[in-house]
MIDOSE-1310 file (N, C-alpha, C; in nm, 2 decimals, decimal comma, always signed):
residues 277
mdal	-1,40/+1,79/+2,23/-1,37/+1,65/+2,26/-1,50/+1,58/+2,30; -1,59/+1,65/+2,36/-1,72/+1,58/+2,40/-1,80/+1,54/+2,28; -1,79/+1,62/+2,17/-1,86/+1,59/+2,05/-1,80/+1,47/+1,98; -1,67/+1,45/+1,99/-1,60/+1,34/+1,93/-1,60/+1,21/+2,01
rpyi	-1,63/+1,22/+2,13/-1,63/+1,10/+2,22/-1,71/+0,98/+2,17; -1,83/+1,00/+2,12/-1,91/+0,89/+2,07/-1,84/+0,82/+1,95; -1,78/+0,89/+1,87/-1,72/+0,84/+1,75/-1,59/+0,77/+1,78; -1,51/+0,82/+1,87/-1,39/+0,76/+1,92/-1,42/+0,62/+1,99
aafn	-1,53/+0,63/+2,07/-1,57/+0,50/+2,14/-1,62/+0,40/+2,04; -1,69/+0,44/+1,93/-1,74/+0,35/+1,83/-1,62/+0,29/+1,76; -1,52/+0,37/+1,72/-1,40/+0,31/+1,66/-1,33/+0,22/+1,75; -1,31/+0,25/+1,87/-1,23/+0,17/+1,96/-1,30/+0,04/+1,99
srfl	-1,43/+0,04/+2,01/-1,51/-0,08/+2,04/-1,51/-0,17/+1,92; -1,52/-0,12/+1,80/-1,52/-0,21/+1,68/-1,38/-0,26/+1,66; -1,28/-0,18/+1,68/-1,14/-0,23/+1,66/-1,11/-0,34/+1,76; -1,14/-0,32/+1,88/-1,11/-0,42/+1,99/-1,19/-0,55/+1,96
lmmq	-1,32/-0,54/+1,92/-1,40/-0,65/+1,89/-1,34/-0,74/+1,77; -1,29/-0,67/+1,67/-1,24/-0,74/+1,55/-1,10/-0,80/+1,58; -1,03/-0,74/+1,67/-0,90/-0,79/+1,71/-0,90/-0,93/+1,78; -1,02/-0,96/+1,83/-1,04/-1,09/+1,90/-1,04/-1,21/+1,81
yraa	-1,06/-1,18/+1,68/-1,08/-1,29/+1,58/-0,94/-1,33/+1,53; -0,86/-1,39/+1,62/-0,72/-1,43/+1,58/-0,72/-1,55/+1,49; -0,80/-1,64/+1,50/-0,81/-1,76/+1,41/-0,84/-1,71/+1,27; -0,93/-1,62/+1,26/-0,97/-1,56/+1,12/-0,85/-1,49/+1,06
alag	-0,77/-1,42/+1,14/-0,65/-1,35/+1,09/-0,55/-1,45/+1,04; -0,53/-1,56/+1,12/-0,43/-1,66/+1,08/-0,48/-1,73/+0,95; -0,61/-1,76/+0,94/-0,66/-1,83/+0,82/-0,65/-1,74/+0,70; -0,68/-1,61/+0,72/-0,66/-1,51/+0,61/-0,52/-1,50/+0,57
fftq	-0,43/-1,50/+0,66/-0,28/-1,48/+0,63/-0,23/-1,60/+0,55; -0,27/-1,72/+0,59/-0,22/-1,84/+0,51/-0,28/-1,84/+0,37; -0,41/-1,80/+0,36/-0,47/-1,80/+0,23/-0,40/-1,69/+0,14; -0,37/-1,58/+0,20/-0,31/-1,47/+0,13/-0,16/-1,51/+0,09
cwfg	-0,09/-1,58/+0,17/+0,04/-1,64/+0,13/+0,03/-1,73/+0,01; -0,07/-1,81/+0,01/-0,09/-1,90/-0,10/-0,11/-1,82/-0,23; -0,21/-1,73/-0,23/-0,24/-1,66/-0,35/-0,13/-1,56/-0,39; -0,06/-1,51/-0,29/+0,06/-1,43/-0,32/+0,16/-1,51/-0,39
avhv	+0,19/-1,63/-0,34/+0,29/-1,71/-0,41/+0,25/-1,75/-0,55; +0,12/-1,77/-0,57/+0,08/-1,80/-0,71/+0,10/-1,68/-0,80; +0,06/-1,56/-0,75/+0,08/-1,44/-0,83/+0,23/-1,41/-0,86; +0,32/-1,44/-0,76/+0,46/-1,42/-0,78/+0,51/-1,52/-0,89
mvla	+0,46/-1,64/-0,89/+0,51/-1,74/-0,99/+0,46/-1,70/-1,13; +0,34/-1,65/-1,14/+0,29/-1,60/-1,27/+0,37/-1,48/-1,32; +0,40/-1,39/-1,23/+0,48/-1,27/-1,27/+0,62/-1,32/-1,31; +0,68/-1,41/-1,24/+0,81/-1,46/-1,27/+0,81/-1,53/-1,41
afyl	+0,71/-1,60/-1,44/+0,70/-1,67/-1,57/+0,69/-1,56/-1,68; +0,62/-1,46/-1,66/+0,61/-1,35/-1,76/+0,75/-1,28/-1,78; +0,81/-1,24/-1,67/+0,93/-1,16/-1,68/+1,05/-1,24/-1,73; +1,06/-1,37/-1,68/+1,17/-1,45/-1,71/+1,15/-1,52/-1,85
gape	+1,03/-1,54/-1,89/+1,00/-1,61/-2,01/+1,00/-1,52/-2,13; +0,98/-1,39/-2,11/+0,98/-1,29/-2,22/+1,07/-1,17/-2,18; +1,20/-1,19/-2,19/+1,29/-1,09/-2,15/+1,28/-0,96/-2,22; +1,25/-0,96/-2,35/+1,23/-0,83/-2,43/+1,11/-0,75/-2,38
aaaa	+1,00/-0,82/-2,35/+0,88/-0,75/-2,30/+0,91/-0,71/-2,16; +0,98/-0,79/-2,08/+1,01/-0,75/-1,94/+1,10/-0,63/-1,94; +1,19/-0,61/-2,03/+1,28/-0,50/-2,03/+1,20/-0,37/-2,06; +1,09/-0,38/-2,13/+1,01/-0,26/-2,16/+0,90/-0,23/-2,06
spit	+0,89/-0,32/-1,96/+0,79/-0,31/-1,85/+0,83/-0,18/-1,77; +0,72/-0,11/-1,73/+0,75/+0,01/-1,64/+0,79/-0,02/-1,50; +0,77/-0,15/-1,45/+0,82/-0,19/-1,32/+0,90/-0,32/-1,34; +1,00/-0,33/-1,25/+1,09/-0,45/-1,26/+1,02/-0,57/-1,19
lsqa	+1,08/-0,69/-1,21/+1,02/-0,81/-1,14/+1,03/-0,79/-0,99; +1,14/-0,74/-0,94/+1,15/-0,72/-0,79/+1,04/-0,63/-0,74; +1,01/-0,52/-0,82/+0,90/-0,43/-0,78/+0,77/-0,50/-0,79; +0,75/-0,58/-0,89/+0,62/-0,65/-0,91/+0,60/-0,75/-0,79
vtyt	+0,70/-0,81/-0,75/+0,69/-0,91/-0,64/+0,66/-0,83/-0,51; +0,73/-0,72/-0,49/+0,69/-0,64/-0,37/+0,55/-0,59/-0,37; +0,51/-0,55/-0,49/+0,37/-0,50/-0,51/+0,27/-0,62/-0,47; +0,30/-0,74/-0,51/+0,21/-0,85/-0,48/+0,20/-0,88/-0,33
wlaq	+0,32/-0,88/-0,26/+0,31/-0,90/-0,12/+0,24/-0,78/-0,05; +0,26/-0,66/-0,09/+0,19/-0,55/-0,04/+0,04/-0,56/-0,06; +0,00/-0,60/-0,18/-0,14/-0,62/-0,21/-0,20/-0,73/-0,11; -0,13/-0,83/-0,09/-0,18/-0,94/+0,00/-0,19/-0,89/+0,14
glla	-0,09/-0,82/+0,19/-0,09/-0,77/+0,32/-0,19/-0,67/+0,35; -0,23/-0,59/+0,25/-0,32/-0,48/+0,26/-0,46/-0,52/+0,21; -0,49/-0,65/+0,20/-0,61/-0,70/+0,14/-0,73/-0,66/+0,22; -0,72/-0,64/+0,35/-0,83/-0,60/+0,44/-0,88/-0,46/+0,41
vmpw	-0,80/-0,38/+0,34/-0,84/-0,24/+0,31/-0,93/-0,24/+0,18; -0,93/-0,35/+0,11/-1,01/-0,35/-0,02/-1,16/-0,33/+0,01; -1,22/-0,23/-0,06/-1,37/-0,21/-0,03/-1,46/-0,29/-0,11; -1,45/-0,42/-0,11/-1,54/-0,50/-0,19/-1,66/-0,55/-0,12
ngdp	-1,68/-0,52/+0,00/-1,80/-0,56/+0,08/-1,84/-0,44/+0,16; -1,97/-0,43/+0,18/-2,02/-0,34/+0,28/-1,99/-0,38/+0,42; -2,01/-0,30/+0,52/-1,99/-0,33/+0,66/-2,10/-0,44/+0,70; -2,05/-0,56/+0,74/-2,15/-0,66/+0,78/-2,24/-0,62/+0,90
evaa	-2,20/-0,52/+0,98/-2,28/-0,48/+1,09/-2,40/-0,40/+1,04; -2,38/-0,32/+0,93/-2,49/-0,25/+0,87/-2,59/-0,35/+0,80; -2,53/-0,44/+0,73/-2,61/-0,54/+0,66/-2,70/-0,62/+0,77; -2,64/-0,65/+0,88/-2,71/-0,72/+0,98/-2,82/-0,64/+1,04
gvrt	-2,79/-0,51/+1,06/-2,90/-0,41/+1,10/-3,01/-0,40/+1,01; -2,99/-0,40/+0,88/-3,09/-0,40/+0,78/-3,18/-0,52/+0,79; -3,11/-0,64/+0,81/-3,18/-0,77/+0,81/-3,27/-0,78/+0,93; -3,22/-0,73/+1,05/-3,30/-0,75/+1,17/-3,38/-0,63/+1,21
gsis	-3,36/-0,52/+1,14/-3,44/-0,40/+1,18/-3,37/-0,31/+1,28; -3,26/-0,35/+1,34/-3,19/-0,27/+1,44/-3,13/-0,15/+1,38; -3,13/-0,13/+1,25/-3,07/-0,01/+1,19/-3,15/+0,11/+1,24; -3,28/+0,09/+1,28/-3,36/+0,20/+1,32/-3,30/+0,27/+1,45
ydrl	-3,22/+0,20/+1,52/-3,16/+0,26/+1,64/-3,06/+0,37/+1,60; -2,99/+0,34/+1,49/-2,89/+0,44/+1,44/-2,96/+0,57/+1,40; -3,08/+0,55/+1,35/-3,16/+0,67/+1,31/-3,20/+0,76/+1,43; -3,22/+0,69/+1,54/-3,27/+0,76/+1,66/-3,15/+0,82/+1,75
rpvd	-3,03/+0,77/+1,73/-2,92/+0,81/+1,82/-2,89/+0,96/+1,80; -2,85/+1,03/+1,90/-2,82/+1,18/+1,89/-2,68/+1,20/+1,83; -2,64/+1,13/+1,73/-2,51/+1,14/+1,66/-2,53/+1,14/+1,51; -2,43/+1,18/+1,44/-2,44/+1,19/+1,30/-2,42/+1,04/+1,25
ayal	-2,52/+0,99/+1,18/-2,52/+0,85/+1,13/-2,41/+0,82/+1,04; -2,38/+0,92/+0,95/-2,27/+0,89/+0,85/-2,14/+0,88/+0,92; -2,11/+0,97/+1,01/-1,98/+0,97/+1,08/-1,97/+0,84/+1,17; -2,08/+0,80/+1,23/-2,08/+0,68/+1,32/-2,05/+0,56/+1,23
wyvr	-2,12/+0,54/+1,12/-2,09/+0,43/+1,03/-1,95/+0,43/+0,97; -1,90/+0,55/+0,94/-1,77/+0,57/+0,88/-1,66/+0,52/+0,98; -1,67/+0,57/+1,11/-1,56/+0,53/+1,20/-1,58/+0,38/+1,24; -1,70/+0,33/+1,24/-1,71/+0,18/+1,26/-1,64/+0,11/+1,14
aagw	-1,66/+0,15/+1,02/-1,60/+0,09/+0,91/-1,44/+0,10/+0,92; -1,40/+0,21/+0,96/-1,25/+0,23/+0,98/-1,20/+0,14/+1,09; -1,27/+0,12/+1,20/-1,22/+0,02/+1,30/-1,23/-0,12/+1,25; -1,33/-0,15/+1,17/-1,34/-0,29/+1,12/-1,23/-0,32/+1,02
mtar	-1,19/-0,22/+0,94/-1,08/-0,24/+0,84/-0,95/-0,25/+0,91; -0,92/-0,15/+0,99/-0,78/-0,14/+1,05/-0,75/-0,26/+1,14; -0,86/-0,31/+1,21/-0,84/-0,42/+1,30/-0,80/-0,55/+1,23; -0,86/-0,57/+1,11/-0,82/-0,68/+1,02/-0,69/-0,66/+0,95
lvpr	-0,65/-0,54/+0,93/-0,53/-0,50/+0,86/-0,41/-0,53/+0,94; -0,41/-0,48/+1,07/-0,28/-0,48/+1,15/-0,22/-0,62/+1,16; -0,29/-0,73/+1,21/-0,23/-0,86/+1,23/-0,18/-0,92/+1,10; -0,26/-0,90/+0,99/-0,22/-0,96/+0,86/-0,10/-0,89/+0,80
valm	-0,08/-0,76/+0,81/+0,04/-0,70/+0,76/+0,16/-0,74/+0,84; +0,14/-0,75/+0,97/+0,26/-0,79/+1,06/+0,30/-0,93/+1,02; +0,21/-1,02/+1,00/+0,24/-1,16/+0,97/+0,30/-1,17/+0,83; +0,25/-1,09/+0,73/+0,31/-1,09/+0,60/+0,45/-1,03/+0,59
ilaa	+0,48/-0,93/+0,67/+0,61/-0,88/+0,68/+0,71/-0,98/+0,73; +0,66/-1,06/+0,84/+0,75/-1,16/+0,90/+0,78/-1,27/+0,79; +0,67/-1,31/+0,72/+0,69/-1,42/+0,63/+0,76/-1,38/+0,50; +0,71/-1,27/+0,43/+0,76/-1,24/+0,30/+0,88/-1,14/+0,31
gial	+0,88/-1,06/+0,42/+0,99/-0,96/+0,43/+1,11/-1,01/+0,50; +1,09/-1,10/+0,60/+1,20/-1,15/+0,68/+1,24/-1,29/+0,66; +1,14/-1,38/+0,66/+1,17/-1,53/+0,65/+1,22/-1,56/+0,52; +1,17/-1,51/+0,41/+1,22/-1,55/+0,27/+1,37/-1,51/+0,26
plig	+1,41/-1,39/+0,29/+1,56/-1,37/+0,28/+1,64/-1,46/+0,37; +1,59/-1,49/+0,48/+1,67/-1,57/+0,58/+1,69/-1,72/+0,52; +1,60/-1,76/+0,44/+1,61/-1,90/+0,38/+1,67/-1,89/+0,24; +1,73/-1,78/+0,20/+1,79/-1,77/+0,08/+1,71/-1,74/-0,04
qgqw	+1,58/-1,69/-0,02/+1,49/-1,66/-0,13/+1,46/-1,51/-0,14; +1,57/-1,43/-0,12/+1,55/-1,29/-0,12/+1,49/-1,22/-0,24; +1,52/-1,29/-0,36/+1,47/-1,23/-0,48/+1,31/-1,24/-0,49; +1,25/-1,32/-0,41/+1,11/-1,33/-0,41/+1,05/-1,27/-0,28
awqp	+1,12/-1,19/-0,22/+1,08/-1,13/-0,09/+1,02/-0,99/-0,10; +0,95/-0,95/+0,00/+0,90/-0,82/+0,02/+1,01/-0,72/+0,05; +1,05/-0,64/-0,05/+1,16/-0,55/-0,03/+1,13/-0,43/+0,05; +1,22/-0,36/+0,12/+1,20/-0,24/+0,19/+1,17/-0,12/+0,10
pssl	+1,11/-0,01/+0,15/+1,09/+0,10/+0,07/+1,21/+0,15/-0,01; +1,19/+0,21/-0,12/+1,30/+0,26/-0,20/+1,39/+0,37/-0,14; +1,33/+0,44/-0,05/+1,40/+0,55/+0,02/+1,32/+0,59/+0,14; +1,38/+0,67/+0,23/+1,31/+0,73/+0,35/+1,19/+0,81/+0,30
saal	+1,21/+0,90/+0,20/+1,10/+0,98/+0,16/+0,99/+0,90/+0,10; +1,02/+0,79/+0,03/+0,92/+0,70/-0,02/+0,84/+0,64/+0,09; +0,91/+0,60/+0,20/+0,84/+0,54/+0,31/+0,74/+0,64/+0,38; +0,79/+0,76/+0,39/+0,70/+0,86/+0,46/+0,58/+0,89/+0,37
lfal	+0,60/+0,91/+0,24/+0,49/+0,93/+0,15/+0,40/+0,81/+0,14; +0,45/+0,69/+0,15/+0,37/+0,57/+0,15/+0,28/+0,57/+0,28; +0,34/+0,61/+0,39/+0,25/+0,62/+0,52/+0,14/+0,71/+0,50; +0,16/+0,83/+0,44/+0,06/+0,93/+0,41/-0,04/+0,87/+0,32
setl	+0,01/+0,81/+0,21/-0,08/+0,76/+0,10/-0,17/+0,64/+0,15; -0,11/+0,56/+0,24/-0,18/+0,44/+0,29/-0,29/+0,49/+0,38; -0,26/+0,59/+0,46/-0,37/+0,65/+0,55/-0,48/+0,70/+0,47; -0,45/+0,77/+0,36/-0,55/+0,82/+0,27/-0,63/+0,71/+0,20
aial	-0,55/+0,60/+0,17/-0,62/+0,48/+0,11/-0,72/+0,42/+0,20; -0,70/+0,41/+0,33/-0,80/+0,36/+0,42/-0,91/+0,46/+0,43; -0,89/+0,59/+0,43/-1,00/+0,69/+0,43/-1,08/+0,67/+0,31; -1,02/+0,66/+0,19/-1,09/+0,64/+0,07/-1,17/+0,51/+0,07
acai	-1,11/+0,40/+0,11/-1,18/+0,27/+0,12/-1,30/+0,28/+0,21; -1,29/+0,35/+0,32/-1,41/+0,37/+0,41/-1,52/+0,45/+0,34; -1,48/+0,55/+0,26/-1,58/+0,63/+0,19/-1,65/+0,54/+0,09; -1,58/+0,45/+0,02/-1,64/+0,36/-0,07/-1,73/+0,26/+0,00
vmli	-1,69/+0,21/+0,11/-1,77/+0,12/+0,19/-1,90/+0,18/+0,23; -1,89/+0,31/+0,27/-2,01/+0,39/+0,30/-2,11/+0,39/+0,19; -2,06/+0,41/+0,07/-2,16/+0,41/-0,05/-2,22/+0,27/-0,06; -2,14/+0,16/-0,04/-2,20/+0,03/-0,04/-2,30/+0,01/+0,07
niiv	-2,27/+0,06/+0,19/-2,37/+0,05/+0,30/-2,50/+0,12/+0,26; -2,49/+0,24/+0,20/-2,61/+0,31/+0,17/-2,69/+0,24/+0,06; -2,63/+0,17/-0,03/-2,70/+0,09/-0,13/-2,77/-0,03/-0,06; -2,70/-0,09/+0,04/-2,76/-0,20/+0,12/-2,89/-0,15/+0,19
vatl	-2,88/-0,03/+0,25/-3,00/+0,02/+0,32/-3,11/+0,06/+0,22; -3,07/+0,11/+0,11/-3,18/+0,15/+0,01/-3,24/+0,03/-0,05; -3,17/-0,08/-0,08/-3,22/-0,20/-0,14/-3,27/-0,31/-0,05; -3,23/-0,29/+0,08/-3,27/-0,39/+0,19/-3,20/-0,52/+0,16
narg	-3,09/-0,52/+0,09/-3,02/-0,65/+0,06/-2,87/-0,62/+0,04; -2,79/-0,70/+0,10/-2,64/-0,68/+0,08/-2,58/-0,77/-0,03; -2,65/-0,88/-0,07/-2,58/-0,98/-0,15/-2,55/-0,92/-0,29; -2,65/-0,85/-0,35/-2,63/-0,80/-0,49/-2,51/-0,71/-0,50
inil	-2,50/-0,60/-0,42/-2,40/-0,50/-0,44/-2,26/-0,57/-0,40; -2,26/-0,66/-0,30/-2,13/-0,72/-0,26/-2,08/-0,81/-0,37; -2,16/-0,88/-0,44/-2,12/-0,97/-0,55/-2,07/-0,88/-0,66; -2,14/-0,77/-0,69/-2,10/-0,68/-0,80/-1,97/-0,61/-0,77
mqpi	-1,94/-0,57/-0,65/-1,82/-0,50/-0,62/-1,69/-0,58/-0,62; -1,70/-0,71/-0,59/-1,58/-0,79/-0,58/-1,50/-0,79/-0,71; -1,55/-0,83/-0,83/-1,47/-0,83/-0,95/-1,42/-0,69/-0,98; -1,50/-0,58/-0,96/-1,46/-0,45/-0,99/-1,34/-0,41/-0,90
viif	-1,35/-0,44/-0,78/-1,24/-0,40/-0,69/-1,11/-0,48/-0,72; -1,12/-0,61/-0,74/-1,01/-0,69/-0,77/-0,93/-0,64/-0,89; -1,00/-0,60/-1,00/-0,94/-0,56/-1,12/-0,89/-0,41/-1,11; -0,97/-0,32/-1,06/-0,94/-0,18/-1,07/-0,85/-0,13/-0,96
tgnl	-0,84/-0,20/-0,85/-0,74/-0,16/-0,75/-0,60/-0,20/-0,78; -0,58/-0,30/-0,87/-0,45/-0,35/-0,90/-0,42/-0,48/-0,83; -0,52/-0,53/-0,76/-0,50/-0,65/-0,68/-0,47/-0,77/-0,77; -0,54/-0,78/-0,88/-0,52/-0,89/-0,98/-0,39/-0,87/-1,05
lpla	-0,36/-0,75/-1,10/-0,24/-0,72/-1,18/-0,21/-0,58/-1,16; -0,08/-0,54/-1,13/-0,04/-0,40/-1,11/-0,09/-0,32/-1,23; -0,16/-0,21/-1,20/-0,21/-0,13/-1,30/-0,11/-0,07/-1,40; +0,02/-0,06/-1,36/+0,12/-0,02/-1,45/+0,15/-0,12/-1,56
lypd	+0,11/-0,24/-1,55/+0,13/-0,34/-1,65/+0,02/-0,35/-1,75; -0,08/-0,27/-1,74/-0,19/-0,27/-1,84/-0,14/-0,19/-1,96; -0,21/-0,21/-2,07/-0,17/-0,14/-2,20/-0,16/+0,01/-2,18; -0,07/+0,07/-2,26/-0,05/+0,22/-2,25/-0,18/+0,30/-2,27
avrv	-0,27/+0,25/-2,36/-0,39/+0,32/-2,39/-0,48/+0,34/-2,28; -0,48/+0,25/-2,17/-0,57/+0,26/-2,06/-0,50/+0,30/-1,93; -0,37/+0,32/-1,94/-0,30/+0,34/-1,81/-0,33/+0,46/-1,74; -0,35/+0,57/-1,81/-0,39/+0,70/-1,75/-0,53/+0,69/-1,69
alfi	-0,62/+0,64/-1,76/-0,76/+0,62/-1,71/-0,76/+0,54/-1,58; -0,68/+0,43/-1,58/-0,67/+0,35/-1,46/-0,61/+0,42/-1,34; -0,51/+0,51/-1,37/-0,45/+0,58/-1,27/-0,54/+0,68/-1,20; -0,63/+0,75/-1,28/-0,71/+0,85/-1,22/-0,84/+0,80/-1,16
qpfa	-0,88/+0,67/-1,19/-1,01/+0,62/-1,14/-0,99/+0,60/-0,99; -1,10/+0,60/-0,91/-1,09/+0,61/-0,77/-1,03/+0,48/-0,70; -1,05/+0,36/-0,76/-1,01/+0,24/-0,69/-0,85/+0,23/-0,69; -0,79/+0,30/-0,78/-0,64/+0,30/-0,78/-0,59/+0,36/-0,65
gtld	-0,66/+0,45/-0,59/-0,61/+0,51/-0,46/-0,62/+0,42/-0,34; -0,69/+0,31/-0,35/-0,69/+0,22/-0,24/-0,58/+0,12/-0,23; -0,51/+0,10/-0,35/-0,40/+0,00/-0,35/-0,28/+0,04/-0,44; -0,31/+0,07/-0,57/-0,21/+0,09/-0,67/-0,12/+0,21/-0,64
ipnr	-0,18/+0,32/-0,61/-0,10/+0,44/-0,58/-0,01/+0,43/-0,46; -0,06/+0,38/-0,35/+0,03/+0,37/-0,23/+0,15/+0,27/-0,26; +0,11/+0,16/-0,33/+0,21/+0,05/-0,36/+0,32/+0,11/-0,45; +0,29/+0,18/-0,55/+0,39/+0,24/-0,64/+0,47/+0,35/-0,58
iyfg	+0,41/+0,42/-0,49/+0,49/+0,51/-0,41/+0,59/+0,44/-0,32; +0,55/+0,33/-0,27/+0,64/+0,25/-0,18/+0,77/+0,21/-0,24; +0,76/+0,15/-0,36/+0,89/+0,11/-0,43/+0,94/+0,21/-0,53; +0,90/+0,33/-0,53/+0,96/+0,43/-0,60/+0,92/+0,45/-0,75
dltg	+0,81/+0,38/-0,79/+0,76/+0,40/-0,93/+0,70/+0,53/-0,95; +0,63/+0,58/-0,84/+0,57/+0,72/-0,84/+0,66/+0,80/-0,75; +0,72/+0,90/-0,80/+0,81/+0,99/-0,72/+0,77/+1,14/-0,76; +0,82/+1,23/-0,68/+0,80/+1,37/-0,71/+0,66/+1,41/-0,74
qmaw	+0,64/+1,48/-0,85/+0,51/+1,53/-0,88/+0,41/+1,43/-0,91; +0,45/+1,31/-0,96/+0,36/+1,20/-0,99/+0,31/+1,14/-0,85; +0,39/+1,13/-0,75/+0,35/+1,08/-0,62/+0,25/+1,18/-0,56; +0,28/+1,31/-0,57/+0,18/+1,41/-0,51/+0,06/+1,41/-0,59
agig	+0,06/+1,39/-0,72/-0,06/+1,38/-0,80/-0,15/+1,26/-0,76; -0,08/+1,15/-0,73/-0,16/+1,03/-0,68/-0,22/+1,06/-0,55; -0,15/+1,13/-0,46/-0,20/+1,16/-0,33/-0,32/+1,26/-0,34; -0,30/+1,35/-0,44/-0,41/+1,45/-0,46/-0,54/+1,38/-0,51
lqvf	-0,52/+1,28/-0,60/-0,63/+1,20/-0,64/-0,70/+1,13/-0,53; -0,62/+1,08/-0,44/-0,68/+1,01/-0,32/-0,77/+1,11/-0,24; -0,72/+1,23/-0,22/-0,79/+1,33/-0,14/-0,92/+1,37/-0,22; -0,90/+1,39/-0,35/-1,02/+1,43/-0,43/-1,13/+1,33/-0,42
wtvl	-1,10/+1,20/-0,45/-1,20/+1,10/-0,45/-1,26/+1,08/-0,31; -1,18/+1,09/-0,20/-1,23/+1,07/-0,07/-1,33/+1,18/-0,03; -1,30/+1,31/-0,06/-1,39/+1,42/-0,03/-1,51/+1,41/-0,12; -1,50/+1,37/-0,24/-1,62/+1,36/-0,33/-1,71/+1,25/-0,28
fvvl	-1,66/+1,14/-0,24/-1,74/+1,03/-0,20/-1,80/+1,05/-0,06; -1,73/+1,12/+0,03/-1,79/+1,16/+0,16/-1,91/+1,26/+0,14; -1,89/+1,36/+0,05/-1,99/+1,45/+0,03/-2,11/+1,38/-0,03; -2,09/+1,30/-0,13/-2,20/+1,23/-0,20/-2,27/+1,13/-0,10
grfw	-2,19/+1,06/-0,02/-2,24/+0,97/+0,08/-2,33/+1,04/+0,18; -2,28/+1,15/+0,23/-2,36/+1,22/+0,33/-2,50/+1,27/+0,28; -2,49/+1,32/+0,16/-2,62/+1,37/+0,10/-2,71/+1,25/+0,07; -2,66/+1,14/+0,02/-2,74/+1,02/-0,02/-2,79/+0,95/+0,10
lgrv	-2,71/+0,94/+0,21/-2,76/+0,88/+0,33/-2,87/+0,96/+0,39; -2,86/+1,09/+0,39/-2,97/+1,17/+0,44/-3,10/+1,14/+0,37; -3,09/+1,13/+0,24/-3,21/+1,10/+0,16/-3,27/+0,96/+0,19; -3,18/+0,86/+0,20/-3,23/+0,73/+0,23/-3,28/+0,71/+0,37
msrl	-3,22/+0,77/+0,47/-3,26/+0,76/+0,61/-3,39/+0,83/+0,63; -3,42/+0,94/+0,55/-3,55/+1,01/+0,57/-3,67/+0,92/+0,52; -3,63/+0,82/+0,43/-3,74/+0,74/+0,38/-3,71/+0,59/+0,42; -3,65/+0,57/+0,54/-3,61/+0,44/+0,58/-3,73/+0,35/+0,60
evqg	-3,72/+0,23/+0,55/-3,82/+0,12/+0,58/-3,75/+0,01/+0,66; -3,81/-0,02/+0,77/-3,75/-0,11/+0,87/-3,82/-0,24/+0,85; -3,75/-0,35/+0,84/-3,80/-0,48/+0,83/-3,73/-0,57/+0,93; -3,78/-0,69/+0,95/-3,71/-0,78/+1,04/-3,77/-0,78/+1,18
g	-3,69/-0,83/+1,28/-3,74/-0,83/+1,41/-3,72/-0,97/+1,48
């Protein structure tokens, strides 16, 4: 426990710091409600305007709507930016302190990223459940609402898968952080990652709705594990062996990226150039 104490403290301090930004959470929530409503209307136009195509779709309109609200509620988990604290350290030169601390730099940055993500996630998910899961049915718009999990087993598997999604997202953020340290600039990699993450996580369009020819490739690529796989487990599109295959992919990519990140960070930190002041 003594060895873990610095990392637990780093997670707690970052989590509590980010939880203070209530106005940012409310602003993000209202923005996500707007974009979620736009996505729902586009999906409704597709399903209701082309009934033959909708009948052949692997997921129903209700499932696609739930997928959309889940995607908006879990938006804070998307790894499309590096940790701004690392970027600030590169800019000011304070990153050298992490090089000198008697702790593992990779583990320290990883738990900081986890605290940063989960603190932004908790209030937005809670607000999205209230709005899309409770308020919409109460006003008679249940067909456009966030539906509950398809079963108890789906809910339990979703909880496991979403935990792994956060772990995988943190491992991807760590790779972005390392690129920021190596290039001494955060803007380039952050701009590059945003369209990649929006498309390949399923945030723009559920990956199950892409053409059959690319569906398997989209399922096994790493970004699916941060959003698409947990969401499809939630509403029962992935069950049994397919659900466990998705969870296995999440574990595989997380372990691979952690191993790669630890090796790469060691190389970069050994040749660290400090600028700023």
